[in-house]
Backbone as a chain_set.jsonl record, in Angstrom:
{"seq": "XXXXXXXXXXXXXXXXXXXXXXXXXXXXXXXXXXXXXXXXXXXXXXXXXXXXXXXXXXXXXXXXXXXXXXXXXXXXXXXXXXXXXXXXXXXXXXXXXXXXXXXXXXXX", "coords": {"N": [[-19.255, 3.469, 13.584], [-18.921, 0.231, 13.009], [-16.363, -2.495, 12.962], [-16.753, -4.339, 10.947], [-18.971, -3.167, 9.516], [-17.692, -1.301, 8.549], [-15.652, -2.549, 6.736], [-17.435, -3.573, 4.703], [-18.37, -1.314, 3.406], [-15.889, -0.051, 2.648], [-15.237, -2.159, 1.031], [-17.33, -1.762, -0.823], [-16.77, 0.735, -1.846], [-14.301, 0.545, -3.177], [-14.597, -1.505, -5.075], [-16.661, -0.218, -6.661], [-15.148, 1.872, -7.414], [-13.332, 1.06, -9.027], [-14.78, 0.114, -11.005], [-15.492, 2.131, -12.666], [-17.268, 3.565, -11.438], [-18.78, 6.39, -9.763], [-18.083, 7.793, -6.637], [-19.344, 8.601, -3.603], [-18.827, 10.2, -0.092], [-21.561, 10.69, 2.103], [-22.765, 13.147, 3.904], [-24.54, 14.999, 6.374], [-25.011, 17.42, 7.56], [-26.383, 18.022, 10.968], [-28.408, 16.517, 10.568], [-29.13, 13.316, 10.992], [-29.267, 9.952, 9.889], [-29.154, 9.699, 7.011], [-28.256, 8.198, 4.112], [-25.125, 6.209, 3.877], [-23.438, 6.274, 1.193], [-23.122, 7.834, -2.033], [-23.704, 6.615, -5.264], [-22.941, 7.469, -8.733], [-23.614, 6.41, -12.028], [-23.281, 6.527, -15.375], [-25.679, 8.307, -15.447], [-27.278, 7.443, -13.624], [-28.357, 7.488, -9.981], [-27.723, 6.397, -6.96], [-28.255, 5.913, -3.711], [-26.736, 4.519, -1.063], [-26.828, 2.367, 1.726], [-24.722, 1.065, 4.224], [-24.323, -1.884, 6.174], [-23.177, -4.178, 8.844], [-23.383, -7.482, 8.844], [-24.725, -8.278, 10.575], [-26.172, -5.898, 11.45], [-28.628, -3.26, 11.771], [-31.058, -0.977, 10.756], [-31.522, 2.294, 12.114], [-34.265, 3.585, 13.94], [-34.462, 6.561, 12.985], [-33.033, 6.264, 10.643], [-34.735, 4.502, 8.867], [-36.796, 6.142, 8.646], [-35.853, 8.321, 7.223], [-34.901, 7.303, 5.106], [-37.206, 6.121, 3.558], [-38.766, 8.494, 3.174], [-37.073, 9.568, 1.33], [-37.072, 7.554, -0.715], [-40.006, 7.744, -1.415], [-39.974, 10.29, -2.679], [-38.758, 9.274, -4.911], [-36.199, 8.573, -4.767], [-33.401, 6.306, -5.701], [-32.531, 3.846, -3.353], [-30.977, 1.802, -1.267], [-29.705, -0.962, 0.685], [-26.757, -2.481, 1.587], [-25.161, -5.862, 2.757], [-23.19, -7.21, 2.962], [-20.218, -8.682, 1.042], [-21.173, -10.057, -1.14], [-23.707, -8.687, -1.525], [-22.862, -6.361, -2.149], [-21.645, -6.863, -4.889], [-23.623, -7.785, -6.338], [-25.451, -5.341, -6.483], [-23.761, -3.536, -7.67], [-23.525, -4.904, -9.836], [-26.092, -4.875, -10.761], [-26.473, -1.969, -11.178], [-24.349, -1.509, -13.072], [-25.493, -3.031, -15.598], [-27.637, -1.448, -16.032], [-30.044, -2.382, -14.533], [-33.64, -2.418, -13.859], [-34.829, -2.903, -11.692], [-33.66, -2.466, -8.466], [-31.188, -4.664, -6.609], [-32.171, -5.431, -3.159], [-33.814, -3.266, -2.284], [-35.343, -0.746, -0.451], [-37.729, 0.131, -0.017], [-39.955, -0.552, 1.247], [-39.79, -2.807, 3.336], [-37.181, -2.467, 5.423], [-34.769, -3.773, 5.736], [-32.985, -6.29, 3.539]], "CA": [[-19.456, 2.375, 12.504], [-18.113, -1.191, 13.609], [-15.268, -2.719, 11.809], [-17.532, -5.003, 9.83], [-19.714, -2.352, 8.582], [-16.763, -0.227, 7.81], [-15.216, -3.61, 6.003], [-18.552, -3.676, 3.593], [-18.342, -0.008, 2.812], [-14.776, -0.11, 2.018], [-15.507, -2.941, -0.539], [-18.18, -0.862, -1.878], [-16.13, 2.21, -2.732], [-13.279, 0.221, -3.752], [-14.933, -2.044, -6.354], [-17.349, 0.81, -7.526], [-14.693, 2.795, -8.501], [-12.536, 0.157, -9.989], [-15.779, -0.404, -12.325], [-15.585, 3.467, -13.11], [-18.625, 4.878, -10.912], [-18.561, 7.914, -9.062], [-18.597, 7.393, -5.401], [-19.036, 9.972, -2.553], [-19.176, 9.747, 1.162], [-22.413, 11.662, 2.343], [-22.734, 13.877, 5.394], [-25.919, 15.959, 6.45], [-25.003, 17.816, 9.175], [-27.459, 18.248, 12.014], [-29.463, 15.513, 10.163], [-29.124, 11.958, 10.992], [-30.324, 8.925, 9.005], [-28.861, 9.909, 5.858], [-27.241, 6.893, 3.489], [-23.676, 6.565, 3.896], [-22.831, 6.538, 0.281], [-23.994, 8.093, -3.11], [-22.961, 5.967, -6.38], [-23.484, 7.816, -9.764], [-22.855, 5.592, -12.97], [-24.126, 6.561, -16.507], [-26.664, 9.11, -15.308], [-28.008, 7.007, -12.571], [-27.927, 8.099, -9.094], [-28.042, 5.468, -6.454], [-27.918, 6.059, -2.366], [-26.386, 3.101, -0.607], [-26.371, 2.489, 3.377], [-24.068, -0.291, 4.544], [-24.586, -2.48, 7.532], [-22.975, -5.308, 8.895], [-24.242, -8.836, 8.495], [-26.073, -8.349, 11.693], [-26.76, -4.613, 11.374], [-30.151, -3.036, 11.565], [-31.221, 0.414, 10.353], [-32.348, 2.887, 13.16], [-35.805, 4.535, 13.178], [-34.541, 7.545, 12.004], [-32.665, 5.825, 9.26], [-35.653, 3.866, 7.98], [-37.759, 7.37, 8.211], [-35.419, 9.158, 6.105], [-35.047, 6.343, 3.522], [-38.656, 6.179, 3.397], [-38.783, 9.765, 2.415], [-36.074, 9.496, 0.07], [-37.797, 6.45, -1.688], [-41.218, 8.651, -1.717], [-39.584, 11.211, -3.735], [-38.097, 8.951, -6.169], [-34.793, 8.172, -5.011], [-33.232, 4.887, -5.561], [-31.824, 3.648, -1.86], [-30.859, 0.336, -0.881], [-28.731, -1.496, 1.91], [-25.988, -3.835, 1.3], [-24.7, -6.149, 4.352], [-21.986, -7.924, 2.628], [-19.54, -8.385, -0.113], [-21.938, -10.637, -2.214], [-24.731, -7.681, -1.843], [-22.348, -5.431, -3.017], [-21.612, -7.194, -5.981], [-25.184, -7.821, -6.896], [-26.003, -4.279, -6.459], [-22.892, -3.219, -8.574], [-23.581, -5.499, -11.186], [-27.38, -4.275, -11.219], [-26.022, -0.463, -11.573], [-23.563, -1.55, -14.171], [-26.215, -3.463, -16.433], [-29.059, -0.803, -15.696], [-31.29, -3.226, -14.004], [-34.498, -1.345, -13.408], [-35.149, -3.152, -10.385], [-32.104, -2.929, -7.972], [-31.828, -5.844, -5.394], [-32.076, -5.049, -1.803], [-34.476, -1.846, -2.396], [-35.821, -0.155, 0.824], [-38.998, 1.187, -0.231], [-40.807, -0.862, 2.588], [-39.085, -3.232, 4.398], [-35.635, -1.747, 5.041], [-33.387, -5.094, 5.416], [-33.359, -7.249, 2.721]], "C": [[-18.191, 1.132, 13.181], [-17.163, -1.358, 12.319], [-15.976, -3.458, 10.793], [-18.238, -4.349, 9.142], [-18.584, -1.387, 7.728], [-15.877, -1.221, 6.367], [-16.388, -3.617, 4.569], [-18.25, -2.352, 2.949], [-17.296, 0.214, 2.19], [-14.766, -0.791, 0.604], [-16.138, -2.461, -1.216], [-17.565, 0.076, -2.601], [-14.959, 1.45, -3.626], [-13.414, -0.559, -5.078], [-15.959, -1.16, -7.216], [-16.344, 1.517, -8.531], [-13.679, 2.264, -9.265], [-13.378, -0.094, -11.398], [-16.105, 1.211, -12.901], [-16.666, 4.188, -12.477], [-17.95, 5.632, -9.958], [-18.866, 7.452, -7.741], [-18.192, 8.467, -4.384], [-19.53, 9.563, -1.308], [-20.402, 11.051, 1.406], [-22.361, 11.823, 3.748], [-23.561, 14.811, 5.206], [-25.661, 16.379, 7.714], [-26.278, 18.55, 9.864], [-28.466, 17.712, 11.425], [-28.995, 14.08, 10.135], [-29.852, 11.11, 10.385], [-29.986, 8.773, 7.732], [-27.928, 8.565, 5.268], [-25.824, 7.118, 3.587], [-22.896, 6.825, 2.365], [-23.825, 6.969, -1.029], [-23.213, 7.372, -4.619], [-23.634, 6.636, -7.714], [-22.812, 6.792, -10.997], [-23.985, 6.096, -14.246], [-25.849, 7.326, -16.152], [-27.611, 8.611, -14.149], [-27.424, 7.054, -11.159], [-28.601, 7.145, -7.845], [-27.507, 5.6, -4.856], [-27.923, 4.767, -1.548], [-26.042, 3.161, 1.043], [-25.65, 1.052, 3.418], [-24.057, -0.649, 5.926], [-23.702, -3.804, 7.548], [-23.766, -6.546, 8.84], [-25.195, -8.834, 9.686], [-26.828, -6.997, 12.305], [-28.194, -4.392, 11.362], [-30.033, -1.818, 11.23], [-32.146, 0.961, 11.478], [-33.464, 3.286, 12.773], [-35.486, 5.799, 12.361], [-33.778, 7.24, 10.713], [-33.804, 5.222, 8.181], [-36.751, 5.292, 7.58], [-37.246, 8.032, 6.929], [-34.92, 8.572, 4.741], [-36.27, 6.185, 2.986], [-39.164, 7.327, 2.468], [-38.416, 9.864, 1.298], [-36.943, 9.0, -0.918], [-39.515, 7.051, -2.036], [-41.03, 9.793, -2.681], [-38.927, 10.749, -4.88], [-36.892, 8.641, -6.342], [-34.522, 6.86, -5.051], [-32.419, 4.719, -4.214], [-31.769, 2.105, -1.704], [-29.725, 0.247, 0.071], [-28.146, -2.953, 1.275], [-25.177, -4.318, 2.788], [-23.664, -7.014, 4.239], [-21.414, -7.711, 1.404], [-20.256, -8.747, -1.226], [-23.231, -9.678, -2.685], [-24.188, -6.611, -2.627], [-22.004, -5.348, -4.436], [-22.884, -7.154, -6.829], [-25.797, -6.425, -7.177], [-25.146, -3.52, -7.578], [-23.339, -3.567, -10.012], [-25.174, -4.827, -11.692], [-27.293, -2.716, -11.874], [-25.55, -0.63, -12.924], [-24.519, -1.716, -15.43], [-27.701, -2.742, -16.552], [-30.121, -1.442, -15.445], [-32.298, -2.387, -13.537], [-34.564, -1.519, -12.409], [-33.664, -3.582, -9.812], [-32.504, -3.872, -6.71], [-31.417, -4.911, -4.162], [-32.592, -3.27, -1.839], [-35.009, -1.946, -0.711], [-36.893, 0.358, 0.773], [-39.865, 0.46, 0.897], [-40.182, -1.544, 3.768], [-37.631, -2.901, 4.283], [-34.549, -2.543, 5.153], [-33.854, -5.965, 4.662], [-33.61, -8.708, 3.511]], "O": [[-17.049, 1.248, 13.625], [-17.116, -0.779, 11.234], [-15.724, -3.114, 9.638], [-18.34, -4.745, 7.981], [-18.673, -0.919, 6.593], [-15.569, -0.717, 5.287], [-15.908, -3.675, 3.437], [-17.826, -2.424, 1.795], [-17.452, 0.708, 1.073], [-14.465, -0.332, -0.498], [-15.825, -2.512, -2.406], [-17.751, 0.26, -3.804], [-14.775, 1.84, -4.779], [-12.634, -0.41, -6.019], [-16.063, -1.398, -8.42], [-16.436, 1.726, -9.741], [-13.143, 2.946, -10.139], [-12.915, -0.385, -12.501], [-17.093, 1.331, -13.625], [-17.002, 5.302, -12.879], [-16.819, 5.505, -9.49], [-19.856, 6.733, -7.602], [-17.113, 9.053, -4.296], [-20.454, 8.755, -1.218], [-20.205, 12.187, 0.974], [-22.039, 10.992, 4.597], [-23.563, 15.489, 4.179], [-26.006, 15.832, 8.762], [-26.971, 19.439, 9.37], [-29.554, 18.259, 11.607], [-28.425, 13.72, 9.105], [-31.055, 11.336, 10.251], [-30.421, 7.775, 7.157], [-27.038, 8.041, 5.938], [-25.373, 8.242, 3.368], [-21.866, 7.498, 2.335], [-24.995, 6.598, -1.122], [-22.083, 7.77, -4.903], [-24.835, 6.412, -7.865], [-21.637, 6.436, -10.917], [-25.21, 6.061, -14.13], [-26.92, 6.888, -16.572], [-28.579, 9.276, -13.779], [-26.243, 6.754, -10.979], [-29.825, 7.109, -7.717], [-26.304, 5.39, -4.705], [-28.925, 4.071, -1.384], [-25.158, 3.872, 1.522], [-25.997, 0.092, 2.73], [-23.807, 0.181, 6.8], [-23.494, -4.446, 6.518], [-24.988, -6.405, 8.784], [-26.308, -9.36, 9.672], [-27.674, -6.921, 13.196], [-28.947, -5.281, 10.965], [-28.9, -1.349, 11.34], [-33.204, 0.428, 11.814], [-33.802, 3.397, 11.595], [-36.057, 6.09, 11.31], [-33.929, 7.993, 9.751], [-33.78, 5.415, 6.966], [-37.341, 5.434, 6.509], [-37.885, 8.256, 5.901], [-34.64, 9.133, 3.682], [-36.317, 6.107, 1.758], [-39.758, 7.223, 1.395], [-39.107, 10.168, 0.326], [-37.487, 9.679, -1.789], [-40.08, 6.608, -3.036], [-41.948, 10.161, -3.414], [-38.536, 11.512, -5.763], [-36.343, 8.433, -7.424], [-35.316, 6.115, -4.478], [-31.569, 5.589, -4.027], [-32.668, 1.369, -2.11], [-28.923, 1.161, 0.261], [-28.658, -3.956, 0.778], [-24.728, -3.566, 3.653], [-23.194, -7.574, 5.229], [-21.818, -6.821, 0.656], [-20.178, -8.068, -2.25], [-23.739, -9.747, -3.804], [-24.774, -6.029, -3.54], [-21.996, -4.327, -5.123], [-23.023, -6.516, -7.873], [-26.632, -6.342, -8.079], [-25.789, -2.879, -8.409], [-23.477, -2.843, -10.998], [-25.357, -4.368, -12.819], [-27.923, -2.357, -12.869], [-26.112, -0.078, -13.87], [-24.512, -0.828, -16.283], [-28.697, -3.285, -17.03], [-31.165, -1.175, -16.041], [-31.921, -1.525, -12.744], [-34.417, -0.524, -11.7], [-32.849, -4.412, -10.214], [-33.544, -3.92, -6.053], [-30.622, -3.971, -4.149], [-31.902, -2.306, -1.507], [-35.04, -2.942, 0.012], [-37.121, 1.199, 1.642], [-40.586, 1.266, 1.485], [-40.052, -1.059, 4.892], [-36.977, -3.028, 3.248], [-33.446, -2.17, 4.754], [-34.95, -6.488, 4.867], [-33.964, -9.701, 2.875]]}, "num_chains": 1, "name": "protein.A"}
C-alpha cells in the first residue's frame, strides 16, 4: 500500500471511529481482492476499498467487488478525505444510495 493510500485509509478509520462507527480491517487469507475495511453503523454494513487519488482497482478487486455487490453487499471506493467525509455522512444519515458505489464502474 502506498503512502497516499495509507493516508486515506487511516483518515477513514480515525474519522469513522470518532463518529462512533465500528471499523475493522479485512483480511481474507488465500483470497486477493477483498475490500480494505468494513464499517458497521446502526445495523448497516459497508465494505470500503481505499485508494490513492491516482490508484486503480486491479482486475481481481473489480471481480470480487462485483460479486459482493451481486449478493447485495454495499461496497464503495474512496480516494480522498473529501470522499471519506461524504461516505461517512451518507452512512451516518442512513442515505439509501451511497456515494462512490461500485456496482458497475469501479472508480467514481
